[in-house]
C-alpha positions in Angstrom: -59.2 2.0 31.8 -58.3 1.2 35.4 -55.5 -1.3 36.1 -53.5 -0.4 33.0 -49.7 0.2 33.5 -49.9 3.9 33.0 -52.7 4.3 35.6 -50.6 2.8 38.4 -48.1 5.6 38.6 -50.3 8.1 40.4 -51.4 11.5 39.2 -50.1 13.3 36.2 -46.8 15.1 36.5 -46.2 18.6 35.3 -44.5 17.3 32.1 -47.4 14.9 31.4 -49.9 17.7 31.7 -47.8 19.8 29.4 -47.7 16.9 27.0 -51.5 16.7 27.1 -51.7 20.4 26.4 -49.4 19.9 23.4 -52.0 17.4 22.0 -54.9 19.9 22.0 -56.5 20.3 18.5 -54.3 22.5 16.2 -51.2 22.3 18.3 -48.0 20.9 16.8 -45.4 21.9 19.4 -45.1 23.3 22.9 -45.3 27.1 23.2 -42.8 27.3 26.0 -39.8 25.3 27.0 -39.9 23.0 30.0 -37.4 23.4 32.9 -33.8 22.3 32.0 -32.8 18.7 32.4 -30.1 19.4 35.0 -31.2 20.0 38.6 -32.6 17.2 40.8 -35.2 19.3 42.5 -37.2 19.6 39.3 -37.0 15.9 38.3 -40.7 15.3 39.1 -41.7 18.2 36.9 -39.7 16.8 34.0 -40.8 13.2 34.4 -43.0 11.5 31.8 -43.9 7.8 32.3 -43.1 5.8 29.2 -46.3 3.9 29.5 -48.3 7.1 29.7 -46.6 8.4 26.6 -47.4 5.2 24.7 -51.0 5.3 25.8 -51.6 8.9 24.6 -50.0 8.1 21.2 -52.0 4.9 20.7 -55.3 6.3 22.0 -55.1 9.2 19.6 -55.3 6.6 16.8 -58.1 4.6 18.3 -60.6 7.5 18.8 -59.6 9.7 15.9 -58.4 12.4 18.4 -56.3 15.4 17.7 -54.7 14.0 14.5 -57.8 15.2 12.6 -56.8 18.8 13.4 -53.5 18.8 11.4 -53.5 22.1 9.6 -50.6 21.2 7.4 -52.5 19.0 5.0 -50.4 16.0 3.8 -47.4 16.8 6.0 -47.0 14.6 9.1 -47.9 16.1 12.5 -44.9 16.8 14.7 -45.1 15.6 18.3 -42.3 17.4 20.2 -41.2 16.5 23.7 -38.5 18.7 25.3 -36.2 18.3 28.3 -38.1 15.4 29.7 -37.0 12.4 31.8 -38.8 9.4 30.4 -39.1 6.7 33.0 -40.4 3.1 32.5 -40.5 1.7 29.1 -41.4 3.3 25.8 -42.8 0.2 24.0 -44.1 1.1 20.5 -43.4 -2.3 19.0 -45.4 -2.9 15.9 -47.1 0.5 16.3 -48.1 2.5 13.3 -48.0 6.3 14.0 -48.5 8.8 11.2 -46.6 11.4 13.3 -43.1 12.7 13.4 -41.8 12.1 16.9 -39.3 14.6 18.1 -37.4 14.4 21.4 -35.2 17.3 22.4 -32.9 17.1 25.4 -34.7 14.1 26.8 -33.3 11.3 28.9 -34.6 7.7 28.7 -34.1 5.4 31.6 -34.6 2.3 29.4 -33.9 1.7 25.7 -37.0 2.7 23.6 -38.6 -0.3 21.9 -39.5 0.6 18.3 -39.3 -2.9 16.8 -41.5 -3.4 13.7 -42.9 0.1 14.3 -43.9 2.4 11.3 -43.4 6.1 11.9 -43.7 9.2 9.7 -40.4 10.4 11.2 -38.1 10.1 14.2 -35.9 13.0 15.6 -33.8 12.9 18.8 -31.7 15.9 19.7 -29.3 15.9 22.6 -30.9 12.9 24.1 -29.5 10.2 26.4 -30.6 6.6 26.3 -29.1 3.1 27.0 -29.4 1.9 23.4 -32.3 1.8 21.0 -34.3 -1.3 19.9 -35.4 -0.5 16.4 -35.1 -3.7 14.5 -37.3 -3.8 11.4 -38.3 -0.1 12.1 -39.9 1.6 9.1 -39.7 5.4 8.9 -41.1 7.4 6.0 -38.9 10.4 6.4 -35.5 11.2 8.0 -34.3 9.5 11.2 -32.2 12.0 13.2 -30.2 11.2 16.3 -28.0 14.3 16.6 -25.9 15.0 19.6 -27.2 11.9 21.4 -25.5 9.7 23.9 -26.0 6.0 24.1 -24.2 4.5 27.1 -24.0 0.8 27.7 -26.4 -0.3 25.0 -26.6 -1.0 21.3 -28.3 1.0 18.6 -30.2 -1.9 17.0 -31.3 -1.0 13.4 -31.1 -4.5 11.9 -33.4 -4.8 8.8 -34.7 -1.3 9.4 -36.1 0.6 6.4 -35.5 4.3 6.6 -37.2 6.3 3.8 -35.1 9.4 4.3 -31.6 9.9 5.7 -30.1 8.6 8.9 -28.3 11.4 10.8 -25.9 10.6 13.7 -24.0 13.8 13.7 -22.2 14.7 17.0 -23.5 11.6 18.7 -21.6 9.4 21.2 -22.2 5.7 21.2 -20.5 3.8 24.0 -20.6 0.0 24.3 -16.9 -1.0 24.7 -16.1 -4.5 23.6 -19.5 -5.0 22.1 -21.6 -3.6 19.3 -22.3 0.1 19.3 -24.5 -0.1 16.2 -26.1 -3.3 14.9 -27.4 -2.6 11.4 -27.3 -5.8 9.4 -29.2 -5.3 6.1 -30.2 -1.7 7.1 -31.8 0.2 4.2 -31.4 4.0 4.1 -33.0 5.7 1.0 -31.0 8.9 1.6 -27.6 9.4 3.2 -26.1 8.0 6.4 -24.4 10.9 8.1 -22.2 10.6 11.2 -20.2 13.7 11.2 -18.0 13.8 14.4 -19.6 10.6 15.6 -17.8 8.9 18.5 -18.2 5.2 18.9 -16.7 2.9 21.4 -17.5 -0.6 20.2 -18.3 -2.1 16.8 -20.3 -0.3 14.1 -21.8 -3.3 12.3 -23.7 -2.7 9.1 -23.0 -5.6 6.7 -25.3 -5.9 3.8 -26.6 -2.4 4.3 -28.0 -0.3 1.4 -27.4 3.4 1.5 -28.8 5.5 -1.3 -26.6 8.5 -0.9 -23.3 9.1 0.9 -22.1 7.3 4.0 -20.2 10.0 5.9 -18.3 9.6 9.1 -16.0 12.6 8.6 -14.3 13.7 11.7 -15.5 10.6 13.5 -13.7 8.6 16.2 -14.1 4.9 16.2 -12.6 2.8 19.0 -12.7 -1.0 19.1 -9.0 -1.8 19.4 -8.0 -5.2 18.2 -11.4 -5.9 16.8 -13.6 -4.5 14.0 -14.3 -0.8 14.4 -16.5 -0.8 11.3 -17.9 -3.9 9.7 -19.5 -3.0 6.4 -19.1 -6.3 4.5 -21.1 -6.3 1.3 -22.4 -2.8 1.8 -24.0 -1.0 -1.2 -23.5 2.8 -1.2 -25.1 4.9 -3.9 -22.7 7.8 -3.2 -19.3 8.0 -1.6 -17.9 6.5 1.6 -16.3 9.5 3.4 -14.0 8.8 6.3 -12.0 12.0 6.0 -11.7 15.5 7.6 -14.8 17.2 9.0 -15.1 20.4 7.0 -16.5 22.3 10.0 -13.8 21.6 12.6 -10.9 20.3 10.4 -10.8 17.2 12.7 -9.6 14.1 10.9 -11.3 10.7 11.0 -9.5 8.2 13.3 -10.1 4.5 13.9 -8.5 2.1 16.4 -9.6 -1.3 14.9 -10.3 -2.7 11.5 -12.4 -1.2 8.8 -14.0 -4.2 7.0 -15.3 -3.5 3.5 -15.0 -6.8 1.6 -17.3 -7.2 -1.3 -18.5 -3.6 -0.8 -20.1 -1.7 -3.8 -19.5 2.0 -3.7 -20.8 4.1 -6.6 -18.7 7.1 -5.7 -15.3 7.5 -3.9 -13.7 5.9 -0.9 -12.3 8.9 0.9 -9.8 8.5 3.8 -7.8 11.6 3.2 -5.9 12.7 6.3 -7.4 9.8 8.3 -5.4 8.0 11.1 -5.9 4.2 11.3 -4.5 2.1 14.2 -4.8 -1.7 14.2 -4.4 -2.0 18.0 -3.3 -5.7 17.9 -0.6 -7.7 19.4 2.3 -9.0 17.2 1.3 -12.0 15.1 1.9 -15.4 16.7 4.3 -18.0 15.4 2.5 -20.3 13.0 0.1 -17.7 11.6 -0.6 -18.1 7.9 1.6 -16.1 5.7 -1.4 -15.2 3.5 -3.1 -13.4 6.4 -2.7 -9.8 7.3 -3.1 -9.9 11.1 -2.4 -6.2 11.5 -4.8 -5.0 8.9 -6.5 -1.6 9.3 -8.5 -1.6 6.1 -9.8 -4.8 4.4 -11.6 -4.3 1.1 -11.1 -7.6 -0.7 -13.3 -7.9 -3.9 -14.7 -4.4 -3.3 -15.9 -2.4 -6.3 -15.3 1.3 -6.0 -16.4 3.2 -9.1 -14.6 6.4 -8.2 -11.3 7.2 -6.5 -9.7 5.7 -3.4 -8.2 8.6 -1.5 -5.6 7.6 1.0 -3.4 10.6 0.6 -2.0 13.8 2.1 -1.6 13.1 5.9 -3.1 9.7 5.8 -1.5 7.4 8.5 -1.9 3.7 9.0 -0.1 1.5 11.5 -1.4 -1.7 9.8 -2.0 -3.3 6.5 -4.1 -1.7 3.7 -5.6 -4.8 2.1 -7.4 -4.5 -1.3 -7.1 -7.9 -2.9 -8.9 -8.6 -6.1 -10.7 -5.2 -5.8 -11.9 -3.0 -8.7 -11.3 0.7 -8.7 -12.9 2.8 -11.4 -10.8 5.9 -10.8 -7.4 6.5 -9.2 -5.8 5.1 -6.1 -4.3 8.2 -4.4 -1.7 7.7 -1.8 0.5 10.8 -2.2 2.1 11.8 1.1 0.7 8.9 3.0 2.6 7.0 5.7 2.3 3.3 6.2 4.3 2.0 9.2 4.5 -1.6 10.4 8.0 -1.4 11.9 6.5 -1.4 15.4 5.3 -5.0 15.0 8.6 -6.8 14.4 12.3 -6.3 14.8 14.3 -5.8 11.6 15.9 -9.3 12.0 12.5 -11.0 12.4 11.1 -9.0 9.4 13.8 -10.6 7.1 12.3 -14.0 7.7 8.7 -13.0 7.9 8.1 -9.5 6.2 4.9 -7.8 7.0 2.8 -6.2 4.3 2.1 -2.5 4.6 -0.1 -2.6 1.5 -1.6 -5.7 -0.1 -3.1 -5.1 -3.6 -2.8 -8.5 -5.3 -5.0 -9.0 -8.3 -6.6 -5.6 -8.0 -7.7 -3.7 -11.2 -7.4 0.0 -11.2 -8.7 1.9 -14.3 -6.9 5.1 -13.4 -3.5 5.7 -11.8 -1.7 4.8 -8.6 -0.4 8.2 -7.3 1.9 7.4 -4.4 4.4 10.3 -4.7 6.2 11.0 -1.5 4.7 8.1 0.3 6.6 6.6 3.2 6.2 2.8 3.6 7.9 0.8 6.4 7.0 -2.8 5.4 6.3 -4.6 2.2 4.3 -2.9 -0.6 2.8 -5.9 -2.4 0.8 -5.7 -5.7 1.4 -9.0 -7.5 -0.8 -9.4 -10.7 -2.2 -5.9 -10.4 -3.6 -4.2 -13.5 -3.3 -0.4 -13.7 -4.7 1.2 -16.8 -2.7 4.4 -16.2 0.6 5.0 -14.4 2.2 3.9 -11.1 4.0 6.9 -9.5 6.3 6.3 -6.6 8.5 9.4 -7.1 10.3 10.9 -4.1 9.0 8.0 -2.0 10.6 6.1 0.8 10.2 2.3 0.7 11.9 0.8 3.8 12.3 -2.9 4.2 16.0 -3.7 4.7 17.0 -7.2 3.4 13.4 -7.9 2.4 11.3 -7.6 -0.8 10.1 -4.1 -0.1 8.1 -3.9 -3.4 6.6 -7.0 -5.0 4.8 -6.4 -8.3 5.5 -9.5 -10.2 3.4 -9.9 -13.4 1.9 -6.4 -12.9 0.3 -4.8 -16.0 0.7 -1.1 -16.3 -0.8 0.8 -19.2 1.5 3.8 -19.0 4.6 4.6 -16.8 6.0 2.9 -13.8 8.0 5.7 -12.1 10.3 5.6 -9.1 12.3 8.8 -9.6 14.4 10.1 -6.7 13.1 7.3 -4.5 14.9 5.9 -1.5 14.5 2.1 -1.4 16.0 -0.1 1.3 15.2 -3.6 0.1 14.6 -5.2 -3.3 12.2 -4.4 -6.1 10.7 -7.6 -7.4 9.2 -6.8 -10.8 9.5 -10.1 -12.7 7.3 -10.4 -15.7 5.8 -7.0 -15.6 4.2 -5.5 -18.7 4.6 -1.7 -19.0 3.0 0.3 -21.8 5.5 3.1 -21.7 8.5 3.7 -19.4 10.0 2.2 -16.3 11.8 5.2 -14.8 14.1 4.9 -11.8 16.1 8.0 -12.5 18.2 9.0 -9.4 16.8 6.2 -7.3 18.9 4.7 -4.6 18.5 1.0 -4.0 20.3 -0.2 -0.9 20.3 -3.2 1.4 18.9 -5.8 -1.0 16.8 -8.8 0.2 18.5 -11.9 1.6 17.7 -15.2 -0.1 17.3 -17.6 2.8 17.5 -20.8 0.8 20.5 -19.8 -1.3 22.3 -17.9 1.4 23.0 -15.0 -0.9 21.6 -11.5 -1.7 18.8 -11.1 -4.1 19.0 -8.5 -6.9 18.2 -4.9 -5.8 16.1 -4.6 -9.0 14.6 -7.8 -10.6 13.0 -7.2 -14.0 13.4 -10.7 -15.4 11.2 -11.4 -18.4 9.8 -7.9 -18.2 8.2 -6.3 -21.3 8.7 -2.5 -21.5 7.3 -0.8 -24.5 9.5 2.3 -24.4 12.4 3.0 -22.1 14.0 1.5 -19.0 15.8 4.4 -17.3 18.3 3.7 -14.5 20.2 6.8 -15.1 21.5 9.9 -13.4 19.2 12.9 -12.7 19.7 15.2 -9.8 21.9 12.5 -8.4 23.3 9.2 -9.8 21.2 6.0 -9.9 22.6 3.6 -7.4 22.0 -0.1 -6.8 24.0 -1.9 -4.2 22.7 -5.3 -5.3 22.5 -6.7 -8.8 20.3 -5.4 -11.5 18.6 -8.4 -13.0 17.3 -8.0 -16.5 17.5 -11.6 -17.8 15.4 -12.0 -21.0 13.8 -8.6 -20.6 12.5 -6.8 -23.7 12.8 -3.0 -23.8 11.1 -1.4 -26.8 13.3 1.6 -27.2 16.1 2.6 -24.8 17.9 0.8 -22.0 19.6 3.7 -20.2 22.2 3.2 -17.5 23.9 6.6 -17.9 25.7 7.9 -14.8 24.9 4.9 -12.6 26.6 3.2 -9.8 26.2 -0.6 -9.8 27.1 -3.1 -7.1 28.8 -3.0 -3.8 30.9 -6.1 -4.1 28.7 -8.2 -1.8 27.0 -9.8 -4.8 29.0 -11.5 -7.6 26.9 -9.8 -10.3 26.4 -6.0 -10.8 24.2 -6.2 -14.0 22.8 -9.3 -15.6 21.3 -8.5 -19.0 21.4 -12.0 -20.5 19.2 -12.2 -23.5 18.0 -8.6 -23.3 16.5 -7.2 -26.5 16.3 -3.5 -27.1 16.9 -0.8 -29.8 19.4 1.3 -27.9 21.6 0.4 -25.0 23.5 3.0 -23.0 25.9 1.5 -20.4 27.7 4.5 -19.1 28.4 4.0 -15.4 30.1 6.8 -13.3 32.5 4.3 -11.7 33.6 0.8 -12.4 30.7 -1.6 -11.4 31.5 -3.8 -8.4 30.6 -7.2 -9.8 30.2 -9.0 -13.1 28.5 -7.4 -16.2 26.7 -10.0 -18.3 25.6 -9.2 -21.8 25.6 -12.7 -23.2 23.0 -13.2 -26.0 21.7 -9.7 -25.6 20.7 -7.7 -28.7 20.5 -4.0 -29.5 20.8 -1.7 -32.5 22.8 1.1 -30.9 25.4 0.6 -28.2 26.9 3.3 -26.0 29.5 2.4 -23.4 32.6 3.7 -21.6 35.8 2.5 -20.1 34.3 2.3 -16.6 31.9 -0.4 -17.8 34.9 -2.5 -19.1 36.6 -2.1 -15.7 33.9 -4.0 -13.8 35.6 -5.9 -11.0 33.9 -9.1 -12.0 34.7 -8.8 -15.6 32.4 -8.5 -18.7 30.7 -11.4 -20.4 30.4 -10.1 -24.0 30.0 -13.5 -25.7 27.2 -13.7 -28.3 26.3 -10.1 -27.7 24.8 -8.7 -30.9 24.8 -5.0 -31.7 24.5 -3.2 -35.1 26.2 0.1 -34.5 27.6 2.5 -31.9 25.8 5.6 -30.7 29.0 7.5 -31.4 30.0 6.2 -34.9 33.6 5.4 -35.9 35.4 7.1 -38.7 38.3 5.8 -40.8 40.7 8.1 -39.0 39.8 6.7 -35.6 42.6 4.2 -35.4 43.6 5.1 -31.9 40.0 4.7 -30.8 39.9 1.2 -32.4 43.1 0.2 -30.7 41.6 1.3 -27.3 38.5 -0.9 -27.9 40.6 -3.9 -28.9 42.6 -3.3 -25.7 39.4 -3.5 -23.7 38.4 -6.8 -25.4 41.8 -8.3 -24.5 41.6 -7.0 -20.9 38.2 -8.5 -20.3 39.0 -11.9 -21.9 41.0 -12.9 -18.8 43.4 -14.9 -20.9 40.5 -17.0 -22.4 40.2 -17.0 -26.2 36.8 -15.4 -27.1 36.5 -14.8 -30.8 32.8 -13.7 -30.6 33.3 -10.1 -29.5 36.0 -9.6 -32.2 33.8 -11.1 -34.9 30.9 -8.9 -33.8 33.1 -5.7 -33.8 34.4 -6.6 -37.3 30.9 -7.1 -38.5 29.9 -3.6 -37.3 32.9 -2.0 -39.0 32.2 -3.8 -42.3 28.5 -2.7 -42.1 29.7 0.9 -41.9 32.2 0.5 -44.8 35.3 0.5 -42.5 37.0 -2.5 -43.9 40.4 -1.4 -42.6 39.2 -1.4 -39.0 37.6 -4.8 -39.6 40.9 -6.2 -40.8 42.7 -4.7 -37.7 40.1 -6.3 -35.5 40.4 -9.8 -37.1 44.2 -9.6 -36.9 43.9 -8.8 -33.2 41.6 -11.8 -32.8 44.1 -14.1 -34.4 46.9 -12.8 -32.2 44.8 -13.4 -29.1 44.4 -17.1 -30.1 46.5 -19.7 -28.3 49.1 -21.6 -30.2 47.8 -24.6 -32.1 47.9 -27.9 -30.3 49.9 -30.7 -32.2 49.4 -34.3 -31.7 52.3 -36.5 -30.6 53.9 -38.3 -33.7 54.8 -41.4 -31.8 58.6 -40.8 -31.7 58.6 -40.1 -28.0 58.2 -42.6 -25.2 54.9 -41.2 -24.0 53.2 -44.0 -25.9 51.1 -41.9 -28.3 50.6 -43.5 -31.7 51.9 -41.8 -34.8 48.4 -41.3 -36.0 47.9 -38.7 -33.3 45.0 -40.4 -31.6 46.4 -39.1 -28.2 46.8 -35.4 -28.2 49.8 -33.7 -26.6 47.5 -32.1 -24.1 46.2 -35.4 -23.0 49.5 -37.2 -22.9 51.6 -34.5 -21.2 54.8 -33.0 -22.3 58.1 -34.8 -23.1 59.7 -31.9 -24.7 59.5 -33.0 -28.3 56.2 -31.5 -29.2 54.5 -28.4 -27.6 51.8 -29.4 -25.2 53.3 -32.9 -24.4 54.5 -33.1 -20.8 55.0 -36.8 -20.1 57.9 -37.6 -17.9 59.6 -40.0 -20.4 62.7 -39.0 -22.2 62.7 -38.8 -26.0 63.3 -42.2 -27.6 66.2 -41.9 -29.9 66.2 -43.9 -33.1 68.4 -47.1 -32.9 68.9 -47.0 -29.1 66.7 -48.3 -26.2 64.6 -45.9 -24.2 66.3 -44.8 -21.0 65.2 -42.7 -18.0 
C-alpha cells in the first residue's frame, strides 16, 4: 500500500530481505547468521526498519500467510532476528501475535512499544535498547531479556501479565536518578530471575505477584540515597533471593533502600553475604525519633513464612527495620555486621542513638540466631515474640553510654543467651518473659548508658519485673562475668536459680552494684570474685537456698539485708560449726553500719531452728540483743530541763542534763530544797 510509513524508506535492505526469507513457509529461523553488529561499514546490511518489521508481522495475520505452515503443531512459531540494527519505531501496541519473537544481538534506536500487546513469547538476547514500553503486555510463555542493556530509559512492565517466567539475567539497566524498572502490579506466573543484574536507578515493583522465586543473586543495585528496590506489598510464591550468585560467587550489593513493607513471601528472604549501603547524609536536627533515616532494609508488617537469612558475611551500613513483621522460620544473623558508627559521633549518639536493627512488635516462630554478630548502634526489639531462642553468644554490641540492646517486654519461648559477649552500653530487658534461661555467662558489660534527665548512669543490665522460668546466669565461664554498671533485678521472678558465681560487679561510678529488691527465686548464688563496688540490695527478696561468700559482704556500698527471706543455705550448717556461725554474725554486725537491724538476725535464727540447730539460734539471738542500743529512759522531772515526771518528754527530745542517759539539756540538776542555779 503506497504512502505507508514502511514504504517511505526506499528499497529493502539486506537484513530486511533476509527477514523475508525467514518468513517463507516452513521456516522457523535463519539458516545462517547475519554479519556482526560491530563495524560501521556494514550498518546498512544490518538495518531493519521498525515500521517494516511491524508491517510484515501484522500482514501475516491479515492474509493467513506463513503462520499456516507451522510444522510444530500447537507450539508457537519462533520468529528470530539476529544482529540487526532496528531503526525507527517498533509499534506493536494492542497487537496480538501468536508467535514467539526472538531478538539476538540486536540494537534498537527507540524503545519498542508493546503496550497492551498479546504475544506467545518474547526473547531478547544481548540486545541494546533505550527502555521498553510494555505496560499491560500479555505473554503466554517466558519473557527473556538476558544480557541486555537498557541505557537512559525505563523498562515499563506496569500491569503486565506474563504467563511464564521473567528472566533478566546478566542484564544492565541504566537510568540513574529515575526508574530502571517500572512494574507496579506486575504478574509473573513463574519466577522472576535477575541473576547478576546491574541496575542504576529504582527497581519499582510494588503490588507485584510472582508465582515462583524472585532472584537477584549476584546483582548490583545502585540508587544511592533513594529506593534501590521498591517491592511494597509484593506477593512471592517462592523465596526472595538477594544472596550470592552460585556461578560466580559474587554477592548481592545494593546502594539504596530495599523496601518490602507488607510483603508476603511464601519461602525465605535470603540476603546471605549481601552488602547493603544506605548512601544517605546524616539525619537532620528535628527528624522524628521514630524514623530510621538510614535504613537499608524496611519490611514493616511483612509476612515471611520461611527464614530470614542475614548471616555469614552480611554487611549493612544502615538500619534493618522489620517492625510488626511475622517470620514463620528463623531470623539468622550469625556473623553479620551492622555498623552505623559512621553517621554520628559517639557524643552525639548518646543523646540520639541510631538503631542498627529495629524489630519492635515482630513475631518470630523460630529462633533468632545472632551468634558472633557485630552491631555498632542500637539493637532494638521491644515487644518482640520469639517462639524459640535468642542467641547472641560471642557477639559484640557497641553503643557506649547508650541502650545498646532494648528488648523490653520481649517474650522468648526458650533461652535468651549472651554468653562471652562484649557489650559496650546497657541491656534494657525490663518485663521480659523467658521460657527457659537468661544466660550471660562470661559476658562483659562496660560503659553503661547515661540517663540524661537524672544525670546518672543507667544499669548495665536491667531486668526489672522480668519473669524467667528457669535460671538467670551471670556467672563465670571461660572468664568472669563483669558489669561496670548496676545489675537491676527489682521485682524479678526466677523460677529456679539466680547465679552470680565468680562475677565482678560495679566500678564505683554508680551507687548500686546489685539491686535484687523483691526478687523471688528458689536458689540464689551470690559468690563474687571480688568485693562489689557499690551497694547490694536484697531487701524483701525471697529464696529457698542461699549461697554467699565474704566478698559479697565486703561490698563498698554495704549490704541491705532487711526483710530478706531464705529457708536454708546451699552449704548446710552443723552443730559443730560454731566458728562459722561466729563469722556470719560478724558479717551481720559489720554491714549494719552501727544501725540496729534485728531482721537479719531473726531470719538467721529461724533458719537454724528449722534445721534443728537450737544452740546456734540462741547464739544468734544473743548477738542480736548485744547489738541493740541501750534503752532510752524518760526524764523523771527532777532535773531542770522541764520534763514532767510522767515522762511525756523523752530524754532524746529534751537533751542531756547528766541525770538520765540521753538527756543533754544545758540546765544543771535541780537539787531538792535549793533553787536552781546555772
